[in-house]
C-alpha positions as CSV (number, residue, x, y, z in Angstrom):
1,M,110.9,100.8,117.9
2,S,107.6,100.8,116.1
3,C,106.3,102.1,113.2
4,W,103.5,102.5,110.6
5,I,105.1,102.0,107.0
6,Y,103.6,103.0,104.2
7,F,105.5,102.9,100.8
8,R,104.7,102.2,97.2
9,L,105.9,99.6,95.0
10,Y,105.9,100.7,91.6
11,P,106.8,97.3,90.2
12,L,103.6,95.9,92.1
13,G,100.8,98.5,91.2
14,K,100.2,99.5,94.7
15,D,100.1,101.5,97.8
16,Q,101.1,99.3,100.2
17,R,100.8,99.6,104.8
18,G,102.0,97.6,107.1
19,E,103.1,97.5,110.7
20,G,106.8,98.0,110.3
21,C,109.6,97.9,113.2
22,F,113.5,98.6,113.0
23,I,115.0,96.8,115.9
24,V,118.2,96.9,117.6
25,L,118.2,94.1,119.8
26,I,121.4,93.4,122.7
27,F,120.9,90.1,124.3
28,S,123.5,87.9,126.7
29,S,125.8,85.8,124.6
30,N,129.0,84.1,125.0
31,T,131.4,86.6,123.6
32,K,134.3,88.7,125.6
33,L,131.8,91.8,126.4
34,G,129.1,89.2,127.6
35,K,126.9,90.8,124.9
36,A,125.8,90.8,121.3
37,V,123.8,93.0,118.8
38,Q,121.2,92.2,116.4
39,L,119.7,94.4,113.7
40,K,116.3,93.8,112.8
41,F,113.9,94.9,109.9
42,T,110.1,93.7,109.9
43,L,106.8,94.2,108.0
44,A,103.7,92.6,109.2
45,Q,100.7,91.8,106.7
46,H,97.8,90.2,106.8
47,S,97.8,86.3,106.1
48,L,95.2,87.2,103.4
49,D,97.8,89.4,101.6
50,Q,100.8,86.6,101.5
51,M,100.7,87.0,97.9
52,L,101.2,90.4,98.5
53,I,104.2,89.9,101.4
54,Q,106.1,87.5,99.1
55,K,106.1,90.3,96.3
56,I,107.5,92.6,98.4
57,R,110.0,90.3,99.6
58,D,110.9,89.7,96.0
59,Y,111.4,93.4,95.1
60,L,113.4,94.3,98.2
61,G,115.4,91.0,97.2
62,C,115.8,90.1,100.5
63,G,114.6,88.3,103.8
64,T,112.0,85.7,104.9
65,I,108.3,85.5,105.7
66,R,108.0,84.0,109.1
67,K,104.1,83.0,110.0
68,H,102.9,85.4,113.0
69,S,99.8,84.6,114.0
70,Q,97.1,82.9,112.3
71,Y,96.3,85.8,111.0
72,A,99.6,87.8,110.2
73,D,102.8,86.9,108.6
74,V,105.9,88.9,108.9
75,L,109.0,89.6,106.7
76,V,111.9,89.6,108.3
77,V,115.7,90.9,107.4
78,T,118.4,90.2,109.6
79,K,121.4,90.3,107.4
80,L,123.6,93.0,108.2
81,S,124.4,93.1,104.6
82,D,121.0,93.1,103.3
83,L,119.7,95.9,105.9
84,T,123.1,98.1,105.1
85,N,123.0,97.5,101.0
86,L,119.3,97.2,100.4
87,I,116.8,98.1,103.2
88,I,118.4,101.4,104.3
89,P,118.9,102.7,100.6
90,F,115.2,101.7,100.1
91,F,114.0,104.0,102.7
92,D,117.0,106.5,101.9
93,K,115.1,106.8,98.5
94,Y,111.5,106.6,99.6
95,K,111.4,108.4,103.0
96,I,109.0,107.5,105.8
97,F,107.3,110.7,106.6
98,G,106.4,111.8,110.0
99,V,107.6,111.6,113.2
100,K,109.0,107.7,112.1
101,Y,111.8,109.3,110.4
102,A,113.4,110.2,113.4
103,D,112.6,106.6,115.0
104,Y,114.4,105.4,111.5
105,Q,117.4,107.8,112.0
106,D,118.5,106.6,115.3
107,F,118.1,102.9,113.4
């Protein structure tokens, strides 16, 4: 599931828009059920905004920045405690507007 995420990071003093995803991955594993689940939040920014994505990571207090391509860097959050204690409360406080809010609620 993918959505545009637009929010204001007040400590950074600027509006921010980026391609973001709330992802539920189900994959084969060596568990008793033979399946495992991973929750993931990603936010992509143009590589020219590398300092900005670092500030977003610092503001949110979690995640890893990965090079996605020559032109994009991605903030990735997979740690369950970071998702439940930091990311979800952030988006509960700063709502996503439009139809993508329903996608967030499903996540």
